[in-house]
N, CA, C and O of each residue as an XYZ file, in Angstrom:
328
protein
N     128.935      4.549   -167.591
C     128.395      5.829   -168.047
C     128.449      6.840   -166.901
O     128.147      6.525   -165.750
N     128.836      8.036   -167.247
C     128.877      9.134   -166.281
C     127.964     10.247   -166.791
O     127.984     10.585   -167.974
N     127.180     10.801   -165.903
C     126.351     11.966   -166.233
C     127.211     13.207   -166.011
O     127.804     13.381   -164.946
N     127.271     14.054   -167.014
C     128.032     15.297   -166.912
C     127.047     16.453   -166.937
O     126.191     16.535   -167.817
N     127.178     17.343   -165.965
C     126.331     18.529   -165.862
C     127.169     19.762   -166.141
O     128.302     19.878   -165.674
N     126.596     20.687   -166.911
C     127.270     21.941   -167.247
C     126.422     23.099   -166.741
O     125.205     23.109   -166.929
N     127.060     24.076   -166.098
C     126.339     25.213   -165.542
C     126.889     26.540   -166.059
O     128.058     26.650   -166.428
N     126.012     27.541   -166.076
C     126.352     28.933   -166.420
C     127.001     29.003   -167.799
O     126.495     28.399   -168.745
N     128.115     29.732   -167.931
C     128.706     29.928   -169.257
C     129.279     28.640   -169.836
O     129.458     28.549   -171.051
N     129.570     27.650   -169.010
C     130.040     26.365   -169.537
C     128.915     25.736   -170.364
O     129.144     25.244   -171.469
N     127.713     25.759   -169.819
C     126.536     25.242   -170.531
C     126.301     26.042   -171.812
O     125.986     25.467   -172.854
N     126.451     27.352   -171.739
C     126.225     28.186   -172.923
C     127.216     27.861   -174.033
O     126.832     27.794   -175.200
N     128.477     27.660   -173.691
C     129.494     27.365   -174.711
C     129.307     25.987   -175.324
O     129.486     25.808   -176.529
N     128.947     25.014   -174.497
C     128.786     23.651   -175.004
C     127.421     23.461   -175.662
O     127.277     22.674   -176.597
N     126.425     24.186   -175.167
C     125.093     24.101   -175.761
C     124.219     23.012   -175.174
O     123.161     22.701   -175.721
N     124.650     22.432   -174.068
C     123.887     21.367   -173.410
C     123.904     21.588   -171.899
O     124.915     22.028   -171.351
N     122.803     21.289   -171.224
C     122.826     21.364   -169.765
C     123.425     20.106   -169.138
O     123.962     20.151   -168.032
N     123.328     18.979   -169.857
C     123.831     17.703   -169.333
C     123.951     16.709   -170.469
O     123.344     16.870   -171.529
N     124.744     15.679   -170.229
C     124.840     14.573   -171.173
C     125.421     13.369   -170.444
O     126.065     13.504   -169.404
N     125.183     12.204   -171.003
C     125.754     10.974   -170.453
C     126.859     10.521   -171.401
O     126.668     10.468   -172.616
N     128.013     10.196   -170.832
C     129.124      9.768   -171.671
C     129.699      8.453   -171.161
O     129.715      8.177   -169.961
N     130.157      7.673   -172.088
C     130.884      6.451   -171.784
C     132.352      6.814   -171.896
O     132.807      7.223   -172.964
N     133.093      6.672   -170.822
C     134.477      7.128   -170.820
C     135.385      6.100   -170.167
O     134.958      5.315   -169.321
N     136.634      6.122   -170.573
C     137.667      5.312   -169.938
C     138.596      6.199   -169.110
O     139.630      5.740   -168.627
N     138.226      7.465   -168.947
C     139.056      8.413   -168.212
C     139.244      7.961   -166.769
O     138.306      7.487   -166.128
N     140.462      8.113   -166.269
C     140.767      7.726   -164.892
C     140.520      8.870   -163.915
O     140.212      8.639   -162.746
N     140.658     10.109   -164.400
C     140.489     11.282   -163.541
C     139.603     12.308   -164.244
O     139.296     12.175   -165.429
N     139.204     13.323   -163.502
C     138.429     14.417   -164.096
C     139.249     15.078   -165.200
O     138.708     15.396   -166.258
N     140.530     15.287   -164.974
C     141.387     15.914   -165.987
C     141.416     15.088   -167.276
O     141.390     15.643   -168.374
N     141.469     13.763   -167.137
C     141.433     12.893   -168.321
C     140.100     13.039   -169.054
O     140.063     13.062   -170.284
N     139.021     13.135   -168.307
C     137.702     13.324   -168.903
C     137.653     14.636   -169.674
O     137.134     14.685   -170.789
N     138.185     15.688   -169.090
C     138.220     16.989   -169.761
C     138.985     16.887   -171.079
O     138.554     17.440   -172.090
N     140.111     16.188   -171.072
C     140.888     16.032   -172.305
C     140.086     15.290   -173.368
O     140.129     15.657   -174.542
N     139.354     14.249   -172.968
C     138.490     13.529   -173.914
C     137.435     14.460   -174.497
O     137.196     14.461   -175.705
N     136.809     15.246   -173.639
C     135.758     16.156   -174.095
C     136.318     17.210   -175.038
O     135.693     17.529   -176.049
N     137.483     17.751   -174.723
C     138.089     18.792   -175.558
C     138.353     18.306   -176.977
O     138.328     19.094   -177.922
N     138.605     17.018   -177.125
C     138.884     16.458   -178.447
C     137.620     16.245   -179.280
O     137.706     16.022   -180.488
N     136.458     16.310   -178.650
C     135.195     16.063   -179.359
C     134.908     17.112   -180.420
O     134.726     16.787   -181.594
N     134.867     18.363   -180.005
C     134.476     19.465   -180.892
C     135.070     20.764   -180.357
O     135.511     20.835   -179.210
N     135.073     21.779   -181.199
C     135.623     23.082   -180.816
C     134.867     23.706   -179.642
O     135.466     24.410   -178.829
N     133.562     23.454   -179.545
C     132.796     24.065   -178.458
C     133.243     23.536   -177.098
O     133.241     24.280   -176.117
N     133.626     22.261   -177.026
C     134.157     21.701   -175.778
C     135.546     22.277   -175.498
O     135.864     22.630   -174.362
N     136.354     22.365   -176.531
C     137.694     22.936   -176.365
C     137.604     24.363   -175.842
O     138.406     24.766   -174.999
N     136.637     25.131   -176.334
C     136.455     26.509   -175.869
C     136.001     26.542   -174.411
O     136.479     27.364   -173.630
N     135.094     25.665   -174.050
C     134.561     25.654   -172.682
C     135.630     25.261   -171.667
O     135.630     25.752   -170.538
N     136.541     24.376   -172.070
C     137.554     23.874   -171.145
C     138.948     24.442   -171.418
O     139.945     23.871   -170.977
N     139.023     25.546   -172.130
C     140.316     26.138   -172.490
C     141.109     26.596   -171.274
O     142.335     26.488   -171.266
N     140.438     27.103   -170.254
C     141.119     27.631   -169.071
C     140.542     26.973   -167.823
O     139.548     27.443   -167.271
N     141.159     25.900   -167.387
C     140.631     25.157   -166.238
C     140.690     25.959   -164.942
O     139.967     25.656   -163.993
N     141.544     26.978   -164.897
C     141.600     27.804   -163.683
C     140.318     28.614   -163.514
O     140.048     29.134   -162.431
N     139.527     28.722   -164.587
C     138.260     29.455   -164.532
C     137.082     28.525   -164.240
O     135.926     28.940   -164.321
N     137.373     27.278   -163.905
C     136.321     26.292   -163.669
C     136.470     25.628   -162.309
O     137.563     25.534   -161.752
N     135.348     25.179   -161.801
C     135.312     24.338   -160.611
C     134.636     23.031   -161.023
O     133.917     22.975   -162.020
N     134.878     21.997   -160.247
C     134.308     20.697   -160.566
C     133.791     20.044   -159.290
O     134.372     20.182   -158.214
N     132.679     19.329   -159.447
C     132.129     18.523   -158.356
C     131.936     17.105   -158.884
O     131.482     16.896   -160.009
N     132.290     16.149   -158.048
C     132.125     14.735   -158.378
C     131.124     14.160   -157.387
O     131.336     14.201   -156.175
N     130.041     13.628   -157.912
C     128.937     13.129   -157.076
C     128.561     14.157   -156.004
O     128.362     13.820   -154.837
N     128.471     15.402   -156.431
C     128.017     16.559   -155.648
C     128.982     17.004   -154.551
O     128.594     17.737   -153.641
N     130.233     16.565   -154.635
C     131.261     17.040   -153.701
C     132.305     17.816   -154.475
O     132.845     17.311   -155.460
N     132.600     19.040   -154.046
C     133.648     19.827   -154.695
C     134.976     19.087   -154.612
O     135.316     18.511   -153.578
N     135.710     19.108   -155.698
C     136.976     18.390   -155.747
C     137.917     19.071   -156.723
O     137.620     20.152   -157.231
N     139.046     18.441   -156.983
C     140.041     18.945   -157.927
C     139.974     18.140   -159.215
O     139.322     17.099   -159.287
N     140.668     18.649   -160.233
C     140.659     17.979   -161.526
C     141.438     16.666   -161.519
O     141.325     15.877   -162.456
N     142.227     16.425   -160.473
C     142.944     15.153   -160.391
C     142.143     14.084   -159.656
O     142.666     13.005   -159.377
N     140.884     14.370   -159.339
C     140.023     13.410   -158.639
C     139.785     12.180   -159.511
O     139.560     12.306   -160.714
N     139.833     10.989   -158.907
C     139.577      9.761   -159.675
C     138.097      9.628   -160.035
O     137.225     10.149   -159.341
N     137.837      8.925   -161.125
C     136.466      8.738   -161.597
C     135.920      7.339   -161.339
O     134.768      7.065   -161.676
N     136.703      6.457   -160.761
C     136.237      5.094   -160.503
C     134.990      5.121   -159.625
O     135.011      5.668   -158.522
N     133.908      4.530   -160.119
C     132.661      4.451   -159.375
C     131.833      5.728   -159.351
O     130.790      5.772   -158.698
N     132.273      6.759   -160.045
C     131.574      8.050   -160.045
C     130.357      7.987   -160.964
O     130.412      7.405   -162.047
N     129.265      8.589   -160.519
C     128.037      8.640   -161.328
C     127.839      9.993   -161.994
O     127.233     10.074   -163.063
N     128.354     11.075   -161.364
C     128.057     12.423   -161.869
C     129.256     13.345   -161.701
O     129.920     13.347   -160.664
N     129.521     14.131   -162.747
C     130.553     15.167   -162.713
C     129.896     16.464   -163.165
O     129.208     16.496   -164.185
N     130.111     17.542   -162.395
C     129.526     18.830   -162.732
C     130.634     19.861   -162.909
O     131.575     19.919   -162.118
N     130.511     20.674   -163.958
C     131.464     21.746   -164.234
C     130.741     23.083   -164.133
O     129.631     23.233   -164.643
N     131.370     24.051   -163.475
C     130.745     25.362   -163.283
C     131.821     26.401   -162.974
O     132.909     26.057   -162.513
N     131.513     27.671   -163.230
C     132.454     28.732   -162.870
C     132.465     28.927   -161.356
O     131.525     28.517   -160.674
N     133.521     29.548   -160.822
C     133.552     29.805   -159.379
C     132.352     30.613   -158.945
O     131.868     31.477   -159.676
N     131.880     30.326   -157.757
C     130.752     31.054   -157.213
C     131.235     32.376   -156.631
O     132.329     32.457   -156.074
N     130.421     33.394   -156.763
C     130.750     34.682   -156.166
C     129.666     35.039   -155.166
O     128.487     34.759   -155.381
N     130.070     35.647   -154.094
C     129.101     36.051   -153.079
C     128.531     37.421   -153.365
O     129.003     38.136   -154.248
N     127.526     37.771   -152.618
C     126.996     39.110   -152.846
C     125.816     39.411   -152.004
O     125.262     40.507   -152.089
């Protein structure tokens, strides 16, 4: 089981702040593809991966990051300074 966290507009589109999923995905990108197939709201949230950042066990990474042994994946829009 992996805990998935959603932040900002990703959370708004999906309608959940977090969820636990049982997945066979090998990478973050594979996980995203599984999620997109669930419902239209997931497909909308993950339609443009260039507009998203991902962290695996609280470390920023890329969508090709492996999921073996991972406990948490977080999706969020890029941070802006100010």
